[in-house]
N, C-alpha and C positions, 0 to 999 in steps of 0.2 A: 669166938665167931670170926674175928678178923683173921686169926691164924688159919682157920679152916678154909676161909675164902681164898687166902693166899695160896694155900697148897693146891686147891682146885685150879686156880688160875695158872700156877706153875706147871701142873700136869698137862693142861690144855696147851700151854705155850710149847712145851717139849713135844707134844703130839703133833702140833701143826708144823713145827720145824722138821720133825721126822718125815712127815708127808712130803715136804718140799726138798728133802735131802740136804737140809742145812743143819748140820750137827755141830754143837759147841762141845769141845772136849775140855773137861776140867781136870786140872792137875794141881794138887795142893790148894784147892779152893779158887784157882784162877783160871779164867777162860784163856785158852792158848790160841787156837786158830779155828777157822770155819772149814769143815771138811769139803764143802762145795768147791772151794778154791785151792784145795790141796791134792795134788796128783799122787798116785800110789807110793812112789819112793819117799816123798815127804810125809805122807801119812804114817808110813812105817817108822820114820825117824822121830816125828814129833807127837803123833797121836797115840802111838803105842807106849803105854806108861812104863812098860818094862825097860824100854830103851834107856831112859835116864838112869834107872837103878843098875842096869847092866854096865853102864859106863862108870858109875860110882864104884861098883864092885871091881871093875878092871883096875881102877886106880888104887883101891885098897889092897888088892892082891899084888900090884906092882910094888907098893910100899912094903908089904910084908916080905916079898921076895928079896928086896934090897936089904932090909934089916937082917934077914937070915944070912945073906952073903957077907955082911959086915960083922957077923957074930953077935948081933943084937937080939936075935931070936933063936931058940933051940933048933938045931938041924932037923930037917924033916917037917918042920912046922908048915912051911909054905905048901908043900905037896899034900899034906894031910888036910889042911884047910881047903885048898883048891878042889880036892876030891869030894868034899862033903858040903861045901858052902852052897847056900841058896837063899831064896827069899820068896815070900808071897806078897803080892801087891796089896791084897785085901788086908793082910795083917799089918803091913806098914801103915796103911790108912787108919786102921783101928788105933794103933799106938799114937800116930800123929794127931788124931782127933783129941786125944787125952793130954799129950804133952806139948803140942804145938811146935814141934821141931822135926822137920822131915828127915834130916840126916841122922839124928839120934834114933828116930823111929826106924830108919833103915838098918842101922847097926844093931839095934835091939832085936829086930826081926831076924837078922843074920845070926846073931848069937843063939837065938832059939833053935834055928835049924842045925847049928853045930851041936847043941846039946842033944837034940833029937837024934842026931847021927852018932852019938856016943863019943864025940870029941869035944865036949864042952870045956874040958880043961885047957883048950887052946884058944878059947874065945877072947881071953885077955890080950892075946897077941894081935887080934884084929882091931884096927883103928887105934893102934898103940902109938902115943907120942905126937899125934897129928891133930889139927883142928879141922872144923867142918870144911872150910874153903881150901884146905890142902887137898881135899878130895873133890869138892864141887867145881872149883875153877879149872883144874886140868881136865876134868870130865866134860865140862861145857866147851872147852876149846876143842876137844876131840869131836864132840857132836857138831860144833860149828864147822870144823874142817870137812866133815862128811856132807853137811848141808851145802857148803860153798862148792865142794866138788860136784855135787848134783847141779848146782846153779851154773857152774862153768861148762858142764856137759851140755845143758840146755842152751846156753848162750852160743856155744860152738855150733850146735845144730842150727840155730837161728842165723848165725853168720854164714854158714854154708848155704842155707836156703836163699839168703839175700844174694850171695855170690852167683848161685845158679840162675836165679831170676834176672840178675843184672846181665849175665852173659847172654841170656835169651833175648834181652831187650836192649842190647848195646846200641842198635840203630833204630829203636823206636823213638822217633822224634816227637818232642813235646815243647810247649812253651813253659818255661820256668817262671815262677812268680816271686817277687820280693815285695814285702809289705802288702801282700794280697793283690798286687797289681801285676799285669803282664810285664815281664822283664825281657829275657833274651832266650834264644833256642838252646836246648840241650837234648839229652835223651833220657828216657826212663831208666835205662841201665845205669847211666851216670848217677842219677839220684839214688838208686839202690846201692851203688858202690859206696856212696857217702855214708849211708846207714851201716853198711857192712863194716866199714872202717871204724865207726863209732863203737859198734859192738865188740870189735877186736880189741879196742882200747879198754873197754869195760873188763874183758877177760884178763888183759894184762894187769890191770889194777888189782883185781881179785887174786891173781897169781902172786903178785908182790906181797899182798897181805898174808897169803898162805906161807910165803917164805920168811916173813918177818913177824908181824904181830900175832899171827895165829899159829906160830910154831913154838911159842913159849908157854911154860907153866910155872907153878910155884908150889913147893912143899916145904915151907919155911917157918911154920908155926903160927902162933896166935897173933903176933904182930910183925911177922916176917923177919925176926932177928935170929932164928934158928936156936932160940933158947930151949935147952933140953933136947935138941934134935940135931943129929949128925948131918951136915950138909951133903955128905956122900950118899945118904938115903935119897935125897932129892935128885942128885945127879943120876944115880943108877935107875931109880924108878921112872923118871921122865924119859930117860934114854930108851928104856924098854917100851915105853908108850909112844915113842917116835917124836918126842918133844925135847926141848932144851930148857935149862933153868933160866928164868928171868934174873937180871943182875941185882935188882934191889926192889923189894915189894913190901907191902904191909901185910895185913891178914889176907888181903885179896890182891889179885892182879889188878893193876890200875886200869880204869875204864876208858882211857884214851884209845886203847887198842880196839875195844868193842865199838866205840864211837866212830873210829875210822872205818870199820867194817860197815856199820849201818849207813854212814854217809856214802860210801862207795856203792852200796846196794841202792840207795836213793838215786845216785847218778845213773846206775843201770836202768832204773825205772824211768828216769827222765828221758833217756835215749829212746826207750821203747815208746814212751808217750809221744815223743817227737815224731817217730815213724807213724804211729797210729793217727795222730792229728793230721799229718800230711796226707795219709791215705784217706782220712775222713773227708777232707776238703775235696779230694779228687773223686770221691764217691757221691758227692752232692748231685741232686737231680739235674741241675743246670750245667754241671761240669761233665759228669758221666764218663770219666776216663778210666775209672776202676769200679769193681764191684766185689763185695765180700762173698766168698763161697758160702753156700747155704745147703742145708739138707732138703731133700725133696718135699717133705711135709712141714717144713719150718714155716712159722707164721710171724709176721712182723708187727701186727697191731690187732687188737680185739675189735676195733671199729672200722679201720681202713684196710681192706683186704689187699689193696694195691701196694702196700708198703713193703719194702725190702730193707728193713732197718739193719745197719751194720753193728750188730750187737757185740761181737767180740772186739771190734775196733773200739767201740765206746767203753767196754770194760777196761781195755788197756789204756784208755785216756783217764780213767778214774782211779785205778789202783795205785798209781804212783803217788797220789796224795797221801795214802796211808804210809808209804815208804818214807816220805818226807817227814811225816809226823813221828814215825818211829826213830828216824835219824835225830830229830830234835830231842826226843826223850833220851836217846843215847848220849847226846851232848850234855844234857842236864845231869846225867849219871856220872859224868867225869868227876865232879866235885864231891869228894867223900871226906868227911871229917876224920882227921888223924888216921888211926889204924883201921877203923871200920864203923860203918853204920848201915842200916838195912834198907834205906829208902829206895835204893836201886833194884833190890832183889825182886820185889813184886812186879816192877816195870819190865824187868828182863824176862819174866815168865811169858810175857806177851810178845815183846818186840823181836826177839831173836827168831822165834818160830815163825811169826807172821811175816817178817821181812824176807827171810830166806825162802819161805814157801811161796810168797807172792812173786818173787823174781823168777823162781822156777816155773810157776804156772804161766806167767806172762811171756817168758821167753819161749816156752813150749807152744803155747797157743799162737803166738805171733809167727813162729816158724811154720805151723800148719796153715795159717792164714796166707802167708807169703807163697807157700807151695801151691795153694789152691786159688790164688788171687785171679780174678777175671780182669784181664787187661784189654782195653779197646784202643788199639793203635790208630784206627781210622778216626776215632773221636779226638785223640791227642793231636793228630795231624790237622784235623779241622780247626781245633782251637788255636793251633799255631798259625795256620795259614789264613784262616777266615775270621774267627772270633777276635783275634788280636788286632785285626785290621792293618797288620804290618807295622804297627807302631814300634815293635821291637827293633826295627832296622834303623831307627833314628840316629843312633850313635855312628853307624857306618856311613850314613848319608852326611852327617855333620862333618866327619873326618874328610869325606870326599870334597865337600864344599870348602873346607879349610885348605885342602890341597889345591883347590881351584882359585885361591886367593882371598877368601872371606875370612874375617877375624872370628875368633871363637864366640864372642858375645852375639854377633849378628847371626852366625850359623845356629847357635843354640836357640835364640829366640824364634828363628824361622822354623826350626824343627818342632819346638814346643808348641807354637801356635798351630802349625799344620796338624800335629798329632791330636791336639785338643779338638780341632775342627773335625778330624776323622772320627773321633769317638762320639762327638755330639751329633754328627750327621749319620753315623753308622756307615761311613764310606771309607774304602781302603785308602791308606796313606799315599800309596803310589798314585792314585787318581787325583788326589789333592795337589800333589807335587807336579803332576802333568799339566794341570789346567789353571792353577792359581799363580800369578806372578808374585815375585818377592815383595814388591811394593805393597801388595794387599795383605801380606802376612807380617811384615816388619814395618812398624809405623814410620820410622824416620828414614826408611830406605827409598831411594829413587830408582832402583833397579826394576825395570819392567819385564824382565825375563822370568820364565818358569825354571824350576830346578831341572826339569827334563832338558830344557834348552841349554842350560849351563853344563850339565854332566853328559848329556846325550841319552837318547831313549834306551839304548842297549845297556849302557853302564848302570842307569837307574834301575832297570829290571834286575840286573845281576846283584845289586845291593840288597835285594829282597830274597836272595838265595840262602836259605838257612844251612844247607849242607856244606857248601864251600866255606861258609863263615865258621862253623864249629867242628867240622869233621876232624881236622888235625888235632884239636885239643882232646876230643873224645878218644881218639886213637892213642894219644899220649897217656891219658888217664888209665885206660885199660891195659896198656903195655906194662905199666908199673905193677899190675896185679900178678904178673908172671915173672917179674924180674927177680 
């Protein structure tokens, strides 16, 4: 009865997920990724089961071709096998269900196709002299390289979107915030350039991994000692696959490489999260500097029709948590007892697909969000000139007072007290400095003058000019983009 109830529950669960477009793909008994957050190129790479076996086959054939070149297999073997080799995923699963070893299931299924094609006498040359991870590890590196290539394309498109939007808003003035408090003036374009440079560094980190850790493979036998295996087979086979031999390995490629990749993907996710969180704050109802693009019939809340929830922005704030979790798993996978144990294998069925897919999804979605972002320059200007109450000019005024003969401590306390009064009274700082004397602002001062009287009305007004304060710096930052 319990088994029957479970089967009914499972079928309902799958049916509900199908209705919502949330499909779990299973491979070797393990859930890999959720289709909802996998864009077509990554679906093809990770959700199409044939992809893994296609790459295993490519490595097997590279090994066979190398063996034939070295005289270790009869001439003509490689071409005959290549012409007739094949596999059926369903048959691999049938065999795997019985023997519980997917690589052996794969080779057995291939042997069956060779026999069916009338070249069964060549099957012993297929998977000859190698161990499972002589095949699986180079194949996984090849798949990861394709996945990272897709990630880098998506990240480059995101960088370009940020650069375009930055150029558009080079002179869209805004008040920057530090610690969530009004700080000093800059432009929205400057902020976007900061993000573009971060994405550029993410791409550079991934490219470095492509050139180093993700460019190596191993075909060196059961413990990596080449026992019974000519090292030249590895050299030739990996070269044909576009890889180079690792210098010293065990049965598997050491997982520091994979951990470095997953940590880098987590860094990419962290950068995207930073951008999303910054946008989210600027989209708040009381800030209203940005708005997420939306479809005409999009709904934000089942109860509150007025809501324009930034759903994609919030997705991008959540997904990096999974990337960090996957990076931690990859770090745990580094420690492998002696030649090999299988504890990391089941973990990797999840983390490689999920992390590469999520970065691709996030970068692509954020690029579209940036391109369609609604920007409200007038609101940014209002927040800079009115909502900030001019407190951002405090450092300029303090410097002017120091130039007029005040010591740092007195000038600092004066500006601090005046700024706090401006905020508590909701009155512009300039007005405070025009009407309140220094004695009323600094307890131990005997100076009865106002700051306006000390600096002059015109100079005081000029100190609240954001453009002359920051324009040269913004020009300098943008000039380096074309240098």
